C-alpha positions in Angstrom: 151.3 109.6 67.4 154.0 112.2 66.7 156.6 111.9 64.0 157.6 108.5 63.0 159.3 106.6 60.2 157.8 103.2 59.2 159.9 103.4 56.1 162.4 106.1 55.0 160.5 106.4 51.9 157.2 106.9 53.6 157.0 109.5 56.5 154.1 109.6 58.7 152.8 112.1 61.4 149.7 113.2 63.2 148.8 116.8 64.1 145.6 117.5 65.9 143.1 115.3 64.0 144.9 115.0 60.8 147.1 112.1 59.8 149.8 113.0 57.2 151.5 110.5 54.8 154.5 112.1 53.0 156.0 110.1 50.0 159.7 110.5 50.5 161.7 108.8 47.7 162.7 111.8 45.7 165.5 110.3 43.7 163.0 107.9 42.2 160.3 110.6 41.9 158.4 108.7 44.6 157.9 105.6 42.4 156.0 103.1 44.5 157.6 99.8 45.5 156.3 97.2 47.8 157.8 98.6 51.0 156.1 102.0 50.3 152.7 100.3 49.7 153.2 98.4 52.9 154.2 101.5 54.9 151.1 103.3 53.6 148.9 100.5 54.8 150.5 100.5 58.2 149.5 104.2 58.5 145.9 103.6 57.4 145.8 100.5 59.7 146.7 102.8 62.6 144.3 105.6 61.8 141.2 103.7 60.6 139.8 103.1 64.0 141.6 105.9 65.9 139.0 108.4 66.9 141.6 111.1 67.4 142.3 111.1 63.6 139.5 112.3 61.4 141.1 112.7 58.0 144.4 111.6 56.1 146.6 113.8 53.8 148.8 112.2 51.1 151.5 114.5 49.9 155.1 114.5 48.6 158.3 115.9 50.0 159.7 116.2 46.5 159.3 119.5 44.5 159.3 117.5 41.2 156.8 114.9 41.6 153.9 113.7 43.7 154.4 110.1 42.5 155.6 109.1 39.2 153.9 105.7 39.3 154.9 102.1 40.3 158.5 101.0 40.2 158.0 99.5 36.7 161.6 98.9 36.1 161.8 96.6 39.2 158.8 94.7 37.9 160.5 94.3 34.6 163.6 92.9 36.3 161.4 90.5 38.2 159.7 89.3 35.1 162.9 88.9 33.1 164.5 86.8 35.9 161.4 84.7 36.1 160.1 86.1 39.4 156.5 86.1 38.3 155.1 85.6 41.8 156.9 88.8 43.1 155.5 90.8 40.2 151.9 89.5 40.9 152.3 90.2 44.6 153.3 93.8 43.9 150.3 94.5 41.7 148.0 92.6 44.1 149.2 94.8 47.0 149.0 98.1 45.0 145.4 97.3 43.7 144.2 96.5 47.1 145.5 99.6 48.4 143.7 101.6 45.6 140.5 100.0 46.8 141.3 100.7 50.3 141.8 104.4 49.7 138.5 104.5 47.7 136.5 102.9 50.6 138.4 104.3 53.6 135.9 105.5 56.2 137.6 108.9 56.6 138.4 111.5 54.1 141.6 111.0 52.2 143.0 114.3 50.7 145.8 114.3 48.0 148.0 117.3 47.6 149.4 116.9 44.1 152.2 119.3 43.3 154.2 117.8 40.4 153.8 114.7 38.4 151.2 112.1 39.2 151.4 109.3 36.7 150.1 105.7 36.9 150.4 104.5 40.4 150.5 108.2 41.6 147.0 108.5 40.5 146.2 105.3 42.3 147.0 106.8 45.6 145.3 110.1 44.9 142.2 109.9 42.5 140.5 107.2 44.7 140.5 109.6 47.6 137.8 112.2 48.6 139.5 115.3 47.7 142.3 115.9 45.2 144.1 119.2 45.1 146.4 120.1 42.1 148.7 123.0 41.6 150.0 124.6 38.6 152.9 122.2 38.6 150.6 119.2 38.5 150.9 116.9 35.4 148.5 113.9 35.4 148.5 110.9 33.1 148.1 107.2 32.6 151.0 106.8 30.1 151.2 102.9 30.2 150.6 102.2 26.5 154.0 103.7 25.7 155.7 101.0 27.7 153.8 98.0 26.5 151.5 97.9 29.6 147.9 99.2 30.2 146.2 101.7 32.4 145.7 99.9 35.8 145.3 101.0 39.4 141.5 101.0 38.7 142.0 103.4 35.8 139.5 101.2 33.8 137.0 102.3 36.4 137.8 106.0 36.8 138.8 106.9 33.2 135.4 106.3 31.7 133.7 108.3 34.6 135.6 111.5 33.9 134.1 114.2 31.6 132.8 117.7 31.6 130.2 119.0 34.1 130.2 115.9 36.1 129.0 113.7 33.1 131.3 110.6 32.3 132.5 110.1 28.8 133.8 106.6 27.7 135.2 108.4 24.7 137.3 110.7 26.9 138.3 107.7 29.0 139.6 105.9 25.8 141.4 109.0 24.6 143.2 109.4 28.0 144.1 105.7 28.5 145.0 104.9 24.8 147.2 107.9 24.2 148.5 108.6 27.8 147.6 112.3 27.3 149.0 114.5 29.8 146.6 116.9 31.8 147.5 120.0 33.5 145.8 121.4 36.6 142.9 123.1 34.6 142.2 119.9 32.6 142.3 117.8 35.8 139.7 120.1 37.6 137.6 120.3 34.4 137.2 116.6 33.9 137.0 115.7 37.5 140.3 114.1 38.1 141.0 116.7 40.7 138.4 118.6 42.9 140.4 121.8 43.6 143.2 124.0 42.4 145.5 125.7 44.9 148.6 127.6 43.9 151.8 125.8 44.8 153.0 128.7 46.9 150.0 128.3 49.2 150.1 124.5 49.5 152.3 124.5 52.7 149.7 127.1 54.3 146.9 124.7 53.2 148.6 121.8 54.9 149.1 123.7 58.1 145.5 124.8 58.1 144.4 121.1 57.6 146.6 120.2 60.5 145.7 123.0 62.8 141.9 123.1 62.2 141.3 119.5 62.9 137.8 119.9 63.8 136.8 122.0 60.7 135.5 120.4 57.4 138.4 119.6 55.1 136.5 120.6 52.0 135.7 124.0 53.5 139.3 124.6 54.4 140.5 123.7 50.9 137.8 125.9 49.4 139.1 128.9 51.3 142.6 128.3 49.5 141.4 127.3 46.1 141.2 129.5 43.0 140.3 129.2 39.3 142.9 127.1 37.3 142.1 128.9 34.1 141.0 127.6 30.9 141.2 124.0 29.9 142.7 122.8 26.6 141.1 119.5 27.2 137.5 121.1 27.3 138.3 122.8 23.9 138.9 119.5 22.3 136.1 117.5 23.8 133.8 117.5 20.6 136.8 116.1 18.6 137.5 113.5 21.3 134.0 112.4 21.3 133.9 112.2 17.6 137.2 110.2 17.0 137.2 108.0 20.2 133.5 106.9 20.0 134.3 104.9 17.1 133.7 101.1 17.4 137.2 100.0 16.6 140.7 101.1 17.0 141.4 101.4 13.2 138.4 103.5 12.9 139.6 105.8 15.6 143.0 105.9 13.8 141.3 106.8 10.5 139.2 109.7 12.1 142.4 111.2 13.4 144.1 110.7 10.1 141.3 112.5 8.3 141.4 115.4 10.7 143.0 118.5 9.5 144.0 120.2 12.7 147.5 120.0 14.5 145.7 118.3 17.5 144.6 115.4 15.2 148.1 115.0 13.9 149.7 115.0 17.3 147.3 112.6 18.8 147.6 110.3 15.8 151.4 110.2 16.1 151.2 109.5 19.8 148.7 106.6 19.2 150.9 105.2 16.5 153.9 105.3 18.7 152.4 103.3 21.5 152.3 99.6 21.7 149.4 98.6 19.2 148.6 95.6 21.5 148.4 97.8 24.6 146.3 100.3 22.9 143.7 97.6 21.8 143.8 96.1 25.3 143.2 99.6 26.8 140.1 100.3 24.5 138.4 97.0 25.6 139.3 97.5 29.3 137.7 101.0 29.3 134.6 99.7 27.7 134.3 96.9 30.2 135.1 99.3 33.1 132.4 101.7 32.2 129.8 99.1 33.4 131.8 97.5 36.2 132.4 98.2 39.9 135.8 99.3 41.1 136.5 95.9 42.5 135.6 94.2 39.2 137.9 96.5 37.3 140.8 95.9 39.7 140.3 92.1 39.6 140.2 92.2 35.7 143.4 94.4 35.7 145.2 92.0 38.0 144.4 89.0 35.8 145.8 90.9 32.9 149.2 91.7 34.5 150.4 88.2 33.9 149.9 87.8 30.2 150.8 91.4 29.6 154.2 91.6 31.7 155.2 88.4 30.0 154.6 89.5 26.5 157.7 91.0 24.7 156.1 94.4 24.4 156.3 94.9 28.2 160.2 94.5 28.5 160.8 96.3 25.2 158.7 99.2 26.1 160.4 99.7 29.5 163.8 99.3 27.9 163.1 102.0 25.2 161.6 104.5 27.7 163.4 103.9 31.0 166.5 101.8 30.5 168.2 102.6 27.3 165.9 105.8 26.7 166.3 105.6 23.0 162.5 106.1 22.7 162.5 103.6 19.8 160.6 100.5 20.9 160.2 97.6 18.4 156.7 96.3 19.2 155.6 92.8 18.3 152.8 94.2 16.0 154.0 96.8 13.7 150.6 98.7 13.3 147.2 98.8 15.1 145.6 97.0 12.2 148.0 94.0 12.8 146.5 93.3 16.3 143.9 90.4 16.3 140.9 91.7 18.1 139.8 88.1 18.9 143.1 87.6 20.9 142.5 90.8 22.8 138.9 89.8 23.7 140.1 86.4 24.9 142.6 88.0 27.3 139.7 89.9 29.0 137.4 86.9 29.6 
């Protein structure tokens, strides 16, 4: 197919049997907007039944970020101006793309060098192979902006864990606190499949393109190395202890009664997030642990309307991305103030 530009912010090309999608919106850290999602879909449409393409690589042209998430400021603007249909359509398109990547009939390989947050995980974690470098930072930080972990996170978060064993407690910890994972953490819990040093990433991409008939996993293995020790792994026992509690306030109490610096830091992070969003996230992940990906995506889509129209959403984005004062004034002052009956009603 050669080089083409279906959209300036998404570049596509083919080389031998590899299709390459390059996210190319560096000024916005590749934050996904509707046109980018549509451009990725156009490429996947073109390659799905093309027998000359056997695999797809998703990468970034930016040295700072793979993808910082969805263009959430634009969603806030749409909601504040009453354009609720536009906000709904963005989430619908994004979630459908997440499912498409998960079910695509050919391997999809993500090369994550830099930040992969929110929607950035949506276009990577659902793929067959996820390569992280030492620059990778992965997180679902939505509770800090009055939202919730979406893009199928309620499906994949409770399925992460050590030694291939899923942990709902770990999923709750990652989703409720927005904890940031480095490369070693991502590989250890299964968010990523391989670690490759950033300086070797260009050579890896060239090998994937040049050796079109070779197995992609075998090629990546030849470039992969040990990412080193995982801090996440060292805290798993404590995560299980605190985030296996039945209620949010019991989790809060467990952290408050802990004596380590880790307990104090996690407690502070949890208390700074939107209490409503934290409670929604806990229930979402519990439901997601026993649901299919499609069920999770549908549940998340249904939640976008009541959550984006709630004052916490506009306030959270104001505090973090607009005014950047990092001082949101949430509707509920504390986790104990959130009515669990109201939260459960949202998820029906």
